[in-house]
N, C-alpha and C positions, 0 to 999 in steps of 0.2 A: 630638420627630420624627428626631433621630439613632437611638433607639428603632425606631421605624415604618422607619426604611431598613433598620435591624439584622435586625428579623426580616422583610421581604421577601427579603432579600439571603438570607439561609438557606433561606427555604421555595424560593428561586429554583434555589439550590443544587441542594437536595434534590427538586426535583422531577422523574419521571422523563422525561422527553422525549425519551430512546428508548428503544422496546421492544425487546425478543430478538426476535430471527426466530424465528415460529410454524414448523407443519410445512404451515398451508393457506396460505403466502405464493404469492408469484405465481414466487419462485423455488424453489420446494418441489423442483420436477422437474429442477433446473438439476443438474448432475454436481458443480459446484463450491461448490453452496450446500449439500453436505450433511455431517456430524458422521458415521454411520455409520460412515468405511471399517476397513478392519479396516489394520496396519500393512505388511502385504505389497502390499493396494493402492495406498496412498498410494505406496511404496516404485519401484512399479513405473509412477507415473504420469510422463509425459513432462513432462521443464522445455522451457517456454516462454519461458527469459529470453534474449534479443536483446539486445547492442551498443545503445546510439543511437546515430546516423550523428549527426554537425554539420553543421548545415545554412548557418552562415555561412562567409564568407570567410577570414576571422577566425579562426574557429574551427579549420577545416579547414587553415591555415599554421600556427596553434600545434603540431597534431597531427603534422602531417607533420615539423615541424622535432624533435618529440620522439622521434618513430620513428626521426629521420635521427640524433639523438644518441645514443639506444639500440645501434641498430647501429655506428656508432661508436666506441663504448665499449667492443662484443665483443669 
C-alpha cells in the first residue's frame, strides 16, 4: 500500500496541472501579458505602485503615532 501511495504521489507531483500561456489565449492581446517588449519599452512603462491605505481605526492610529514619532526624532 505504501508503494502505491508513493507512486501516486510521484505521479501527482510531476503531473502538468499548470500550462504555459500560449499566444492564442484570451490575454494574448493584453499589453501586460506580452513577453516581447524590448528593454527600452519596459523601462518606459509607467509604474503603478500605490501605497495601501489603512482601513481600520487601530491601523490608522498606529500609522499616525509612527509618523509623529518620526517627526519628533528629526
